[in-house]
ZAMARGU-4260 file (C-alpha; in steps of 0.2 Angstrom, whole numbers, plus 5000, padded with zeros to 4 digits):
<rodrens>
0) 4750/4774/4749 | 4758/4781/4733 | 4777/4777/4731 | 4786/4788/4718 | 4800/4782/4707
5) 4803/4798/4697 | 4799/4816/4700 | 4797/4819/4681 | 4778/4815/4678 | 4776/4810/4696
10) 4779/4792/4690 | 4776/4778/4703 | 4787/4763/4706 | 4774/4752/4699 | 4772/4763/4684
15) 4790/4763/4680 | 4792/4744/4683 | 4777/4742/4671 | 4787/4752/4658 | 4801/4740/4660
20) 4790/4724/4659 | 4783/4732/4642 | 4801/4733/4636 | 4805/4716/4642 | 4791/4708/4632
25) 4796/4719/4617 | 4814/4713/4618 | 4810/4695/4620 | 4798/4695/4606 | 4810/4704/4594
30) 4826/4695/4598 | 4823/4682/4611 | 4828/4668/4598 | 4844/4677/4595 | 4850/4678/4613
35) 4859/4662/4615 | 4863/4664/4633 | 4845/4668/4637 | 4835/4652/4640 | 4817/4652/4648
40) 4825/4651/4665 | 4836/4666/4662 | 4821/4676/4655 | 4811/4672/4671 | 4826/4678/4681
45) 4827/4694/4672 | 4808/4697/4674 | 4810/4694/4693 | 4825/4707/4693 | 4814/4719/4684
50) 4799/4717/4696 | 4810/4720/4712 | 4824/4732/4705 | 4817/4748/4712 | 4807/4743/4727
55) 4821/4750/4738 | 4815/4767/4733 | 4801/4765/4746 | 4813/4771/4759 | 4807/4788/4767
60) 4822/4798/4763 | 4821/4794/4745 | 4802/4797/4745 | 4804/4814/4753 | 4817/4820/4740
65) 4804/4817/4727 | 4790/4824/4736 | 4800/4840/4739 | 4804/4841/4720 | 4785/4839/4715
70) 4780/4850/4730 | 4770/4837/4739 | 4770/4836/4758 | 4784/4826/4765 | 4782/4811/4776
75) 4786/4812/4795 | 4802/4802/4799 | 4817/4802/4810 | 4827/4793/4797 | 4841/4803/4789
80) 4852/4789/4783 | 4854/4789/4764 | 4857/4771/4757 | 4857/4768/4738 | 4840/4761/4734
85) 4848/4746/4723 | 4855/4739/4739 | 4839/4741/4749 | 4829/4733/4734 | 4839/4717/4736
90) 4834/4716/4755 | 4816/4716/4750 | 4816/4701/4738 | 4808/4686/4745 | 4822/4674/4740
95) 4815/4659/4750 | 4798/4659/4740 | 4806/4660/4723 | 4813/4643/4722 | 4829/4647/4714
100) 4846/4638/4714 | 4860/4645/4724 | 4868/4652/4707 | 4852/4659/4701 | 4850/4668/4718
105) 4868/4675/4716 | 4864/4681/4698 | 4848/4690/4704 | 4856/4698/4720 | 4870/4705/4709
110) 4859/4711/4695 | 4848/4721/4706 | 4861/4726/4719 | 4872/4734/4705 | 4859/4740/4693
115) 4866/4757/4698 | 4885/4757/4700 | 4889/4767/4716 | 4905/4773/4723 | 4897/4769/4740
120) 4900/4751/4744 | 4886/4741/4753 | 4888/4742/4772 | 4878/4729/4782 | 4875/4739/4797
125) 4869/4755/4788 | 4858/4744/4777 | 4851/4735/4792 | 4847/4751/4800 | 4836/4757/4786
130) 4828/4741/4782 | 4823/4738/4801 | 4819/4755/4806 | 4811/4762/4790 | 4806/4750/4777
135) 4800/4736/4789 | 4785/4748/4794 | 4780/4749/4775 | 4781/4731/4769 | 4762/4728/4768
140) 4759/4745/4759 | 4774/4741/4747 | 4767/4724/4743 | 4750/4731/4740 | 4758/4745/4729
145) 4768/4733/4719 | 4756/4719/4719 | 4771/4708/4723 | 4776/4697/4738 | 4789/4705/4748
150) 4800/4697/4761 | 4793/4695/4779 | 4810/4693/4788 | 4826/4702/4782 | 4841/4692/4780
155) 4858/4701/4778 | 4868/4688/4770 | 4865/4696/4753 | 4877/4710/4758 | 4892/4698/4760
160) 4887/4690/4744 | 4886/4707/4735 | 4904/4711/4740 | 4910/4695/4731 | 4908/4703/4713
165) 4907/4692/4697 | 4923/4692/4687 | 4928/4682/4671 | 4936/4669/4683 | 4918/4664/4686
170) 4917/4656/4669 | 4900/4653/4661 | 4891/4661/4676 | 4900/4678/4672 | 4893/4678/4655
175) 4876/4675/4661 | 4878/4689/4674 | 4883/4700/4660 | 4867/4696/4651 | 4855/4698/4665
180) 4863/4714/4672 | 4866/4722/4654 | 4848/4719/4649 | 4841/4726/4665 | 4852/4741/4662
185) 4845/4743/4644 | 4827/4740/4650 | 4828/4752/4664 | 4837/4766/4654 | 4824/4765/4640
190) 4810/4765/4652 | 4817/4781/4661 | 4819/4789/4644 | 4801/4784/4640 | 4806/4775/4624
195) 4805/4758/4617 | 4820/4747/4620 | 4820/4741/4602 | 4813/4750/4587 | 4809/4746/4569
200) 4812/4727/4572 | 4802/4722/4557 | 4812/4734/4545 | 4827/4727/4535 | 4841/4736/4527
205) 4843/4721/4516 | 4827/4725/4507 | 4831/4743/4505 | 4848/4740/4499 | 4843/4727/4486
210) 4830/4739/4479 | 4842/4753/4478 | 4855/4742/4469 | 4842/4736/4457 | 4836/4754/4453
215) 4854/4759/4450 | 4858/4745/4439 | 4872/4738/4451 | 4876/4720/4450 | 4883/4712/4466
220) 4902/4709/4465 | 4912/4695/4472 | 4915/4704/4489 | 4896/4708/4490 | 4891/4690/4486
225) 4903/4683/4498 | 4897/4694/4512 | 4879/4690/4508 | 4882/4671/4508 | 4891/4671/4524
230) 4879/4681/4534 | 4878/4668/4547 | 4896/4668/4551 | 4910/4680/4557 | 4918/4688/4542
235) 4935/4696/4538 | 4936/4704/4521 | 4951/4711/4514 | 4946/4722/4500 | 4954/4737/4491
240) 4946/4754/4490 | 4931/4757/4479 | 4924/4739/4480 | 4908/4743/4488 | 4913/4738/4506
245) 4898/4748/4514 | 4886/4738/4503 | 4895/4722/4507 | 4893/4725/4525 | 4874/4729/4524
250) 4871/4713/4514 | 4880/4703/4528 | 4869/4712/4541 | 4853/4706/4532 | 4838/4707/4543
255) 4848/4708/4559 | 4851/4722/4572 | 4868/4730/4569 | 4882/4742/4574 | 4892/4749/4560
260) 4909/4757/4566 | 4921/4768/4557 | 4936/4777/4563 | 4931/4795/4557 | 4915/4804/4561
265) 4915/4813/4544 | 4914/4796/4535 | 4900/4790/4547 | 4890/4806/4543 | 4892/4802/4525
270) 4886/4784/4526 | 4871/4790/4537 | 4866/4802/4523 | 4868/4788/4510 | 4858/4775/4519
275) 4844/4787/4524 | 4843/4797/4509 | 4848/4786/4494 | 4842/4770/4501 | 4827/4777/4510
280) 4830/4767/4526 | 4825/4777/4541 | 4828/4764/4555 | 4846/4771/4556 | 4854/4780/4571
285) 4869/4790/4573 | 4880/4790/4588 | 4897/4799/4590 | 4904/4813/4601 | 4897/4827/4589
290) 4882/4817/4582 | 4869/4828/4590 | 4877/4844/4581 | 4874/4834/4564 | 4857/4828/4568
295) 4851/4846/4574 | 4855/4852/4556 | 4848/4837/4547 | 4832/4831/4556 | 4817/4838/4563
300) 4814/4824/4576 | 4833/4825/4581 | 4829/4823/4600 | 4820/4807/4597 | 4834/4801/4586
305) 4847/4806/4598 | 4838/4796/4612 | 4835/4781/4602 | 4853/4781/4596 | 4860/4783/4614
310) 4850/4769/4621 | 4855/4757/4606 | 4836/4756/4601 | 4839/4759/4582 | 4839/4743/4571
315) 4855/4750/4563 | 4867/4761/4572 | 4882/4770/4564 | 4895/4774/4577 | 4913/4775/4583
320) 4921/4762/4594 | 4923/4773/4609 | 4904/4773/4610 | 4900/4755/4609 | 4916/4744/4610
325) 4925/4750/4626 | 4918/4735/4637 | 4935/4727/4637 | 4940/4740/4650 | 4926/4732/4662
330) 4921/4749/4667 | 4906/4751/4679 | 4891/4747/4669 | 4900/4739/4654 | 4887/4725/4654
335) 4874/4736/4645 | 4886/4739/4630 | 4891/4721/4629 | 4873/4713/4631 | 4868/4725/4617
340) 4880/4715/4606 | 4873/4698/4610 | 4858/4699/4598 | 4868/4710/4585 | 4881/4711/4571
345) 4895/4722/4573 | 4905/4729/4558 | 4923/4736/4560 | 4928/4746/4545 | 4947/4749/4542
350) 4954/4741/4558 | 4972/4746/4552 | 4968/4764/4555 | 4969/4761/4574 | 4985/4762/4584
355) 4991/4746/4592 | 4984/4749/4609 | 4967/4752/4602 | 4968/4737/4590 | 4972/4726/4605
360) 4956/4732/4613 | 4946/4728/4597 | 4953/4710/4597 | 4948/4708/4615 | 4931/4716/4611
365) 4928/4703/4596 | 4932/4689/4608 | 4919/4695/4620 | 4906/4698/4607 | 4908/4680/4601
370) 4906/4674/4619 | 4889/4682/4621 | 4883/4676/4604 | 4885/4692/4593 | 4893/4691/4576
375) 4907/4703/4569 | 4913/4708/4552 | 4931/4716/4549 | 4932/4725/4533 | 4949/4733/4528
380) 4960/4737/4514 | 4975/4730/4522 | 4975/4718/4538 | 4991/4718/4549 | 4995/4699/4550
385) 4998/4701/4569 | 4980/4705/4572 | 4973/4690/4562 | 4985/4678/4571 | 4980/4685/4588
390) 4962/4682/4584 | 4966/4664/4579 | 4978/4660/4593 | 4965/4665/4606 | 4956/4649/4601
395) 4939/4657/4604 | 4933/4655/4587 | 4932/4639/4577 | 4937/4639/4559 | 4919/4634/4554
400) 4912/4649/4562 | 4922/4662/4552 | 4925/4666/4534 | 4940/4675/4528 | 4944/4681/4510
405) 4954/4693/4500 | 4946/4703/4486 | 4959/4711/4475 | 4957/4717/4457 | 4974/4716/4449
410) 4967/4719/4431 | 4968/4738/4433 | 4985/4746/4436 | 4982/4763/4445 | 4999/4768/4452
415) 5017/4769/4447 | 5029/4775/4461 | 5045/4785/4461 | 5055/4784/4477 | 5065/4800/4480
420) 5079/4801/4492 | 5076/4819/4496 | 5065/4830/4506 | 5048/4835/4499 | 5053/4854/4499
425) 5066/4850/4485 | 5051/4847/4473 | 5042/4863/4475 | 5046/4869/4457 | 5041/4853/4449
430) 5025/4852/4459 | 5021/4870/4453 | 5024/4866/4435 | 5013/4851/4436 | 5000/4861/4445
435) 4997/4872/4430 | 4989/4858/4420 | 4984/4845/4434 | 4977/4842/4451 | 4991/4839/4463
440) 4989/4832/4481 | 5003/4834/4493 | 5003/4825/4509 | 5015/4827/4524 | 5015/4819/4541
445) 5013/4834/4553 | 5003/4850/4553 | 5019/4860/4556 | 5027/4853/4540 | 5011/4857/4530
450) 5011/4875/4536 | 5030/4878/4532 | 5028/4870/4515 | 5013/4881/4511 | 5024/4896/4516
455) 5037/4890/4504 | 5025/4889/4490 | 5018/4906/4493 | 5035/4913/4492 | 5036/4907/4474
460) 5030/4919/4461 | 5016/4909/4453 | 4998/4910/4448 | 4995/4892/4452 | 4982/4891/4466
465) 4989/4883/4482 | 4977/4878/4496 | 4981/4871/4514 | 4970/4858/4524 | 4974/4851/4540
470) 4966/4847/4557 | 4971/4864/4566 | 4958/4875/4558 | 4942/4879/4567 | 4928/4866/4565
475) 4918/4877/4553 | 4933/4882/4543 | 4939/4864/4542 | 4921/4859/4536 | 4922/4873/4523
480) 4939/4867/4516 | 4934/4849/4516 | 4919/4854/4505 | 4930/4865/4494 | 4943/4851/4491
485) 4929/4840/4485 | 4922/4854/4473 | 4939/4858/4467 | 4941/4839/4462 | 4924/4837/4455
490) 4926/4853/4444 | 4943/4847/4438 | 4951/4864/4443 | 4970/4865/4442 | 4981/4868/4456
495) 4989/4861/4472 | 4982/4855/4489 | 4994/4853/4504 | 4987/4841/4517 | 4990/4829/4531
500) 4985/4811/4534 | 4968/4819/4537 | 4963/4815/4519 | 4968/4797/4520 | 4951/4790/4524
505) 4939/4803/4527 | 4938/4813/4510 | 4933/4805/4494 | 4944/4813/4481 | 4953/4807/4465
510) 4969/4818/4461 | 4981/4816/4446 | 4997/4816/4456 | 5002/4812/4474 | 5018/4819/4481
515) 5019/4812/4499 | 5031/4810/4513 | 5035/4792/4518 | 5025/4785/4531 | 5021/4766/4536
520) 5014/4756/4522 | 4997/4754/4528 | 4995/4773/4529 | 5005/4776/4513 | 4993/4765/4503
525) 4978/4774/4510 | 4986/4790/4503 | 4988/4781/4486 | 4969/4779/4486 | 4967/4798/4484
530) 4976/4798/4467 | 4969/4788/4452 | 4956/4781/4464 | 4943/4776/4451 | 4953/4775/4435
535) 4967/4766/4426 | 4984/4774/4424 | 4984/4781/4407 | 5003/4787/4405 | 5020/4780/4407
540) 5026/4792/4420 | 5025/4790/4439 | 5009/4797/4447 | 5015/4794/4465 | 5031/4802/4471
545) 5037/4797/4489 | 5050/4807/4498 | 5061/4797/4510 | 5073/4810/4517 | 5069/4824/4530
550) 5053/4815/4535 | 5042/4824/4548 | 5032/4815/4561 | 5045/4801/4565 | 5045/4794/4578
555) 5031/4804/4586 | 5017/4800/4573 | 5025/4784/4564 | 5036/4771/4572 | 5054/4773/4565
560) 5057/4754/4563 | 5041/4752/4553 | 5045/4767/4542 | 5062/4761/4538 | 5056/4743/4534
565) 5042/4751/4523 | 5055/4760/4513 | 5065/4744/4511 | 5050/4734/4505 | 5046/4748/4492
570) 5063/4749/4484 | 5060/4735/4472 | 5045/4744/4465 | 5054/4761/4461 | 5048/4767/4444
575) 5037/4752/4443 | 5018/4748/4444 | 5013/4743/4461 | 4997/4733/4460 | 4984/4729/4474
580) 4990/4712/4478 | 5007/4718/4481 | 5001/4731/4493 | 4991/4718/4503 | 5006/4706/4504
585) 5018/4720/4509 | 5007/4726/4523 | 5005/4707/4529 | 5024/4706/4529 | 5027/4722/4538
590) 5016/4717/4552 | 5022/4699/4553 | 5025/4695/4572 | 5043/4688/4569 | 5048/4704/4559
595) 5041/4715/4573 | 5051/4706/4587 | 5060/4719/4598 | 5050/4734/4591 | 5040/4747/4602
600) 5025/4743/4591 | 5024/4725/4596 | 5028/4729/4614 | 5014/4742/4615 | 5002/4729/4606
605) 5006/4715/4618 | 5007/4725/4634 | 4989/4732/4630 | 4983/4714/4627 | 4990/4708/4643
610) 4982/4722/4652 | 4965/4718/4645 | 4967/4700/4649 | 4971/4704/4667 | 4961/4719/4670
615) 4953/4721/4687 | 4934/4723/4683 | 4924/4738/4689 | 4940/4748/4692 | 4935/4763/4682
620) 4919/4772/4676 | 4912/4774/4658 | 4920/4791/4656 | 4937/4786/4661 | 4936/4771/4648
625) 4930/4784/4635 | 4944/4796/4639 | 4957/4782/4637 | 4950/4779/4619 | 4948/4796/4613
630) 4963/4806/4609 | 4965/4814/4626 | 4981/4822/4620 | 4971/4834/4611 | 4962/4849/4619
635) 4949/4862/4612 | 4956/4879/4610 | 4949/4896/4605 | 4960/4911/4600 | 4958/4927/4611
640) 4952/4937/4596 | 4939/4924/4591 | 4933/4923/4609 | 4931/4942/4610 | 4921/4942/4594
645) 4909/4929/4600 | 4908/4935/4619 | 4890/4939/4616 | 4886/4921/4613 | 4892/4916/4630
650) 4881/4929/4638 | 4866/4923/4628 | 4869/4905/4633 | 4869/4910/4652 | 4852/4919/4650
655) 4844/4906/4639 | 4832/4895/4648 | 4826/4884/4633 | 4838/4869/4631 | 4836/4868/4612
660) 4841/4886/4610 | 4855/4883/4622 | 4861/4868/4612 | 4861/4878/4596 | 4872/4892/4605
665) 4884/4879/4611 | 4886/4872/4593 | 4889/4890/4587 | 4903/4892/4600 | 4911/4874/4597
670) 4912/4878/4578 | 4925/4892/4583 | 4937/4880/4592 | 4952/4871/4586 | 4958/4854/4591
675) 4977/4855/4596 | 4989/4843/4605 | 4989/4847/4624 | 5008/4848/4626 | 5009/4860/4611
680) 4995/4871/4616 | 4999/4872/4635 | 5012/4885/4632 | 5000/4897/4624 | 4985/4895/4635
685) 4980/4909/4646 | 4964/4903/4654 | 4951/4890/4654 | 4933/4894/4651 | 4920/4892/4666
690) 4908/4877/4666 | 4899/4871/4655 | 4913/4876/4643 | 4928/4871/4654 | 4934/4859/4640
695) 4939/4875/4630 | 4954/4885/4633 | 4959/4902/4627 | 4975/4903/4618 | 4984/4920/4615
700) 4989/4917/4598 | 4984/4922/4580 | 4973/4913/4568 | 4974/4915/4549 | 4960/4911/4537
705) 4951/4920/4523 | 4934/4911/4521 | 4930/4920/4504 | 4946/4914/4496 | 4949/4898/4506
710) 4967/4904/4510 | 4976/4904/4526 | 4986/4893/4538 | 4974/4890/4553 | 4980/4893/4571
715) 4997/4900/4572 | 5004/4893/4588 | 5021/4901/4586 | 5013/4919/4584 | 5007/4927/4600
720) 4992/4939/4598 | 4997/4956/4592 | 4985/4964/4605 | 4992/4954/4620 | 5005/4962/4630
</rodrens>
């Protein structure tokens, strides 16, 4: 008798199980020595879980579903009850013959019973009905098909045991469960995708990086040597911009499997290119919400790369935190993500870029990574004291397991600041004068302010070029503008760019003057890094002008207390040089817990930590966890006029059968959308597109941009479409 596991390729249960066993061997040989919670007994338990995880698929209802799909004759049966196969699989395991301890039995029952997380809880009578009236008749055939002993007499105590789920209150056993179940998920998902669970095990970024640095004539600086020396520990490195932090992280990774996270997708794509093209390292994957769009344009084998990245099979994966570090939410299936960290190193770049709620999740994630045996590295230009204290207070990590160091070069003075008690619009004439002979960067805190300032500049009679860049252009226009600002900078063209905090971390530019609205110090110092980024200040004037009145985005974007405190700390430096050490010390002071007492910032941080420490496991699914992390306040919008212009693409999409072409069409459509805050956009939205584009809304407003001249304001939410009555 043939029992099928999958309709695709008519794969039998035995064949699918053999794929998992192949991956199990591969995983154990590659990283067995790294998985500290996996002793020989645990590997044996995982192997048993693999052997029995899908035997419940033998039930006739499941078999007939597949037989219909592959157009084979269905089996005769009176059985109509549909019970998830993972519960039935547990019932078939011959527990008495396996010589397991009570705790090992529990681990096995839960790993197999929940290797799919269902909304349908296990119900004893329904499970009994299917096992007794259907599977019982096929036990000998199943045993023969699987070449495994199957239980001869069903016991239903396992159902009660399944209802008592593992939580962190189970102590050490909980972490063992995370490993067995998480690794089973990884093996199962890779086998279903017909890929190896781990790839390029023998490759090493360390070798490629050293060769690259040698060829370029680069010598390792103090930061890079420190990271390399402490490769066997957790590392926290506070280092100013332009110190080669990426190289430092790769030297710390050495021969290990690693996940490298950054806050912005643009930066991740740039590092992917650098590692792949300049360092010649191809064991690198890319995983973020639009990574497939990027890979389609870059790589011929993008499908394979996409799958290997999604299943964490790549030796080095460049990614965002919402893809791999959301396990503190204990969502259903979180164990896969966390178990993947157990034999790996995790790099978190620029932790200060995350809001307090997300920073609290990262601190919880680092604690959990440590518990399963992984290593982490935090690299940041400034580290809020609050975060470091919290990590230490949790008593999870001993002092000898972590290396913390600051790397600050005070020999080069790059910034002299001028504090101005006026609104930034008061300086338009001055900015225009400077723009005739220099490159001027203007940064404000909101898109609305950027647009109104741009309008004011355009009202002046001037030949000085003025450009605008913010987040509310279509994806393709924003890409065009990001490319243009880099070219403008590299070609040393003269003029003015008005932008928002969008340029703080994602775009590598070096302007002559920065005129900026006040924000919190950590954000402000990131802005400084876009002016005299790589050179010493060569004149006696101020190259940074900070405007402290009529500031946009407070309190919506920046916490009011923190902004006022930041101004207070800057006052002694008015018309003075501000060096790198001063910046680090000021941020440390700003985020000191005592100074934050009573602020909404501290409350938000502590409330979120309390939530993660007391969360009810399995209360949400993976998507909900991801939504909580992504900016769910933003929605994708397409203007009515642009929608009418590309209407034919939607028609083509409907008719197209080949999924690669469908993906290309989908990308074409997505490029025309703008990301806008939900509460702002809702007033102008007239309809939501049908599936699969139901995440896109049509807004009856104008859009302003000239692609040839790189001029325009983007989506005009205050200006209704002229053709809309």
